[in-house]
C-alpha positions as a printed Julia matrix, in Angstrom:
81×3 Matrix{Float64}:
   0.04  -0.32   -0.09
   2.67   3.02    1.16
   1.87   6.17    0.75
  -0.32   7.91   -2.08
   1.9    9.73   -4.71
   2.3   13.49   -5.57
  -0.53  13.04   -8.59
  -3.0   11.49   -5.75
  -2.66  14.44   -3.45
  -3.04  16.62   -5.88
  -6.47  15.01   -7.15
  -7.56  14.72   -3.87
  -6.58  18.77   -3.43
  -8.86  19.59   -6.31
 -11.85  17.65   -5.46
 -11.71  19.16   -1.95
 -11.36  22.76   -3.67
 -14.43  22.12   -5.66
 -16.68  20.31   -2.88
 -15.97  23.49   -0.17
 -15.12  26.38   -2.43
 -17.21  26.1    -4.65
 -16.6   25.39   -8.64
 -16.65  29.95   -9.29
 -13.86  29.99   -7.44
 -11.18  28.12   -9.41
 -12.2   30.2   -12.36
 -12.1   32.98  -11.08
  -8.18  32.56   -9.42
  -7.11  31.7   -12.98
  -8.81  34.98  -14.83
  -6.63  36.82  -11.88
  -3.67  34.72  -13.0
  -4.45  35.52  -16.33
  -5.05  39.21  -15.85
  -1.71  39.2   -13.77
   0.38  37.77  -16.7
  -0.94  40.25  -19.13
  -0.35  43.36  -17.43
   3.31  41.79  -16.54
   3.69  41.46  -20.46
   2.46  45.15  -20.87
   4.94  46.91  -18.12
   7.91  45.03  -19.95
   6.57  46.12  -23.33
   6.42  49.59  -22.27
   9.51  51.78  -23.14
  10.95  53.78  -20.51
  10.68  57.59  -20.96
  13.67  59.75  -22.15
  14.03  61.45  -18.77
  14.31  57.99  -16.75
  16.67  57.04  -18.87
  19.11  60.15  -18.6
  18.26  59.67  -14.88
  19.79  56.26  -15.17
  22.46  57.67  -17.24
  23.79  60.47  -14.37
  23.16  57.97  -11.47
  25.39  55.56  -13.57
  28.12  58.67  -14.35
  28.44  59.54  -10.82
  28.61  56.31   -9.21
  31.68  56.1   -11.81
  33.16  59.45  -10.55
  32.74  58.45   -7.24
  34.42  54.85   -7.7
  37.42  56.75   -9.67
  37.75  59.02   -6.82
  38.41  56.73   -4.66
  40.71  54.45   -6.4
  42.6   58.06   -6.83
  42.77  58.38   -3.41
  43.74  54.98   -2.6
  46.93  55.37   -4.97
  48.1   58.24   -3.52
  48.27  57.03    0.68
  49.79  54.07   -1.28
  52.44  56.02   -3.02
  52.64  58.28    0.27
  53.68  55.08    2.54
């Protein structure tokens, strides 16, 4: 006999959901999941505004300047030692 496999438990779970949750809840859950996927895909397709791209480029450039300044300071302190 032994324990049930994963498929057995999934079938039992679906039957319990239909009996106690009502038949309308599963289609509603699937519809909501589909709307979420469509919204995610739509968000991926939208191109960022020019101002958003400019802000990201400024942030990257500022990070590069800070990193190069820190490296120069480190080199100067090593040379003085």
